[in-house]
Structure formats: structure tokens, C-alpha cells
C-alpha positions as a Markdown table, in Angstrom:
| # | Residue | x | y | z |
|---|---|---|---|---|
| 1 | Unk | -109.8 | -58.9 | -97.2 |
| 2 | Unk | -113.0 | -59.0 | -99.3 |
| 3 | Unk | -116.4 | -60.4 | -98.3 |
| 4 | Unk | -115.6 | -63.7 | -100.0 |
| 5 | Unk | -112.1 | -64.1 | -98.4 |
| 6 | Unk | -108.5 | -63.4 | -99.2 |
| 7 | Unk | -108.1 | -62.6 | -102.9 |
| 8 | Unk | -104.3 | -62.6 | -102.9 |
| 9 | Unk | -102.9 | -65.6 | -104.8 |
| 10 | Unk | -100.6 | -68.0 | -102.9 |
| 11 | Unk | -96.9 | -67.3 | -103.5 |
| 12 | Unk | -94.9 | -70.2 | -104.8 |
| 13 | Unk | -91.2 | -70.4 | -104.0 |
| 14 | Unk | -89.0 | -69.8 | -107.1 |
| 15 | Unk | -86.4 | -72.4 | -107.6 |
| 16 | Unk | -85.1 | -71.3 | -111.0 |
| 17 | Unk | -84.7 | -68.1 | -112.8 |
| 18 | Unk | -83.5 | -66.9 | -116.2 |
| 19 | Unk | -80.8 | -64.5 | -117.1 |
| 20 | Unk | -81.8 | -63.0 | -120.5 |
| 21 | Unk | -78.8 | -62.2 | -122.6 |
| 22 | Unk | -78.6 | -61.2 | -126.2 |
| 23 | Unk | -77.2 | -63.5 | -128.9 |
| 24 | Unk | -74.6 | -62.0 | -131.2 |
| 25 | Unk | -72.2 | -63.2 | -133.8 |
| 26 | Unk | -68.4 | -63.6 | -133.4 |
| 27 | Unk | -68.0 | -61.1 | -136.2 |
| 28 | Unk | -69.9 | -58.5 | -134.1 |
| 29 | Unk | -67.7 | -59.2 | -131.1 |
| 30 | Unk | -64.3 | -58.9 | -132.9 |
| 31 | Unk | -65.2 | -55.7 | -134.8 |
| 32 | Unk | -64.1 | -52.8 | -132.5 |
| 33 | Unk | -66.5 | -50.5 | -134.3 |
| 34 | Unk | -69.5 | -52.8 | -133.6 |
| 35 | Unk | -72.2 | -51.5 | -131.3 |
| 36 | Unk | -71.3 | -54.3 | -128.8 |
| 37 | Unk | -67.9 | -52.7 | -128.3 |
| 38 | Unk | -69.3 | -49.2 | -127.9 |
| 39 | Unk | -70.0 | -48.7 | -124.2 |
| 40 | Unk | -72.4 | -45.8 | -125.0 |
| 41 | Unk | -74.6 | -48.0 | -127.2 |
| 42 | Unk | -74.3 | -51.4 | -125.5 |
| 43 | Unk | -73.3 | -50.6 | -122.0 |
| 44 | Unk | -70.1 | -52.6 | -122.3 |
| 45 | Unk | -68.3 | -52.6 | -119.0 |
| 46 | Unk | -66.4 | -55.1 | -116.8 |
| 47 | Unk | -68.5 | -58.2 | -116.6 |
| 48 | Unk | -70.9 | -57.4 | -119.4 |
| 49 | Unk | -72.0 | -60.6 | -121.2 |
| 50 | Unk | -73.3 | -61.9 | -124.5 |
| 51 | Unk | -74.1 | -65.3 | -125.9 |
| 52 | Unk | -72.3 | -66.2 | -129.1 |
| 53 | Unk | -73.9 | -68.8 | -131.3 |
| 54 | Unk | -71.4 | -71.2 | -132.7 |
| 55 | Unk | -71.6 | -74.1 | -135.1 |
| 56 | Unk | -74.1 | -76.9 | -134.8 |
| 57 | Unk | -76.2 | -74.9 | -132.2 |
| 58 | Unk | -73.3 | -74.6 | -129.7 |
| 59 | Unk | -73.2 | -71.5 | -127.5 |
| 60 | Unk | -70.4 | -69.6 | -125.9 |
| 61 | Unk | -70.5 | -66.8 | -123.3 |
| 62 | Unk | -68.4 | -63.7 | -123.9 |
| 63 | Unk | -67.5 | -61.7 | -120.8 |
| 64 | Unk | -66.1 | -58.2 | -121.1 |
| 65 | Unk | -62.8 | -57.4 | -119.3 |
| 66 | Unk | -63.5 | -53.7 | -119.4 |
| 67 | Unk | -65.5 | -50.9 | -121.1 |
| 68 | Unk | -63.1 | -49.7 | -123.8 |
| 69 | Unk | -63.8 | -50.7 | -127.3 |
| 70 | Unk | -60.7 | -52.7 | -127.6 |
| 71 | Unk | -60.8 | -54.4 | -124.2 |
| 72 | Unk | -60.8 | -58.1 | -124.7 |
| 73 | Unk | -63.7 | -60.5 | -124.2 |
| 74 | Unk | -63.1 | -63.8 | -122.3 |
| 75 | Unk | -64.9 | -66.7 | -123.8 |
| 76 | Unk | -66.6 | -69.4 | -121.8 |
| 77 | Unk | -67.6 | -72.6 | -123.6 |
| 78 | Unk | -68.5 | -76.2 | -122.9 |
| 79 | Unk | -68.6 | -79.2 | -125.1 |
| 80 | Unk | -71.3 | -80.8 | -123.0 |
| 81 | Unk | -75.1 | -80.3 | -123.1 |
| 82 | Unk | -78.2 | -81.4 | -121.3 |
| 83 | Unk | -81.3 | -82.5 | -123.2 |
| 84 | Unk | -84.5 | -82.6 | -121.2 |
| 85 | Unk | -86.4 | -85.9 | -121.5 |
């Protein structure tokens, strides 16, 4: 405590957080020689994720099923969106 009182700011409870993920192209994802499929360069392992930008601003999430360069990626997508107003 200082002479003028407690200098520590009040903590606010966090109700939302972000999960930063890289945005890549589908071409990078399907190329087995791409850095995203090289576990030494990208850290590809079971559960690793990337965003894939689609047409008209749509996004998909690619989830790795393993760490080998030819292990498949599961795609998660949605046709719906939310626009803040």
C-alpha cells in the first residue's frame, strides 16, 4: 500500500476470450509438402487447428487427426453467421 492508497487496479471478471488461430488457404492444407502439414514447422498434431477462408468471407475450421504429413484434416463449417448490431 502506498501513502495515497491501494494502487492495484480493480480486476474485472472476464466473460469472453479469443482463440487466435492462423488463416490459411485450402491449397496449403491439401499440399502434403506445405508447412502446415510439416509437424516440425507448424506443430501439426492431433487437435491442431487452422481457419480456412472460403468464398464470400465464409470460414471453416480444419482440425488435424494426427501429426503425420498425410494425416487428414476434419473440416467444421457453418452456413449461419451473426452480425453485431
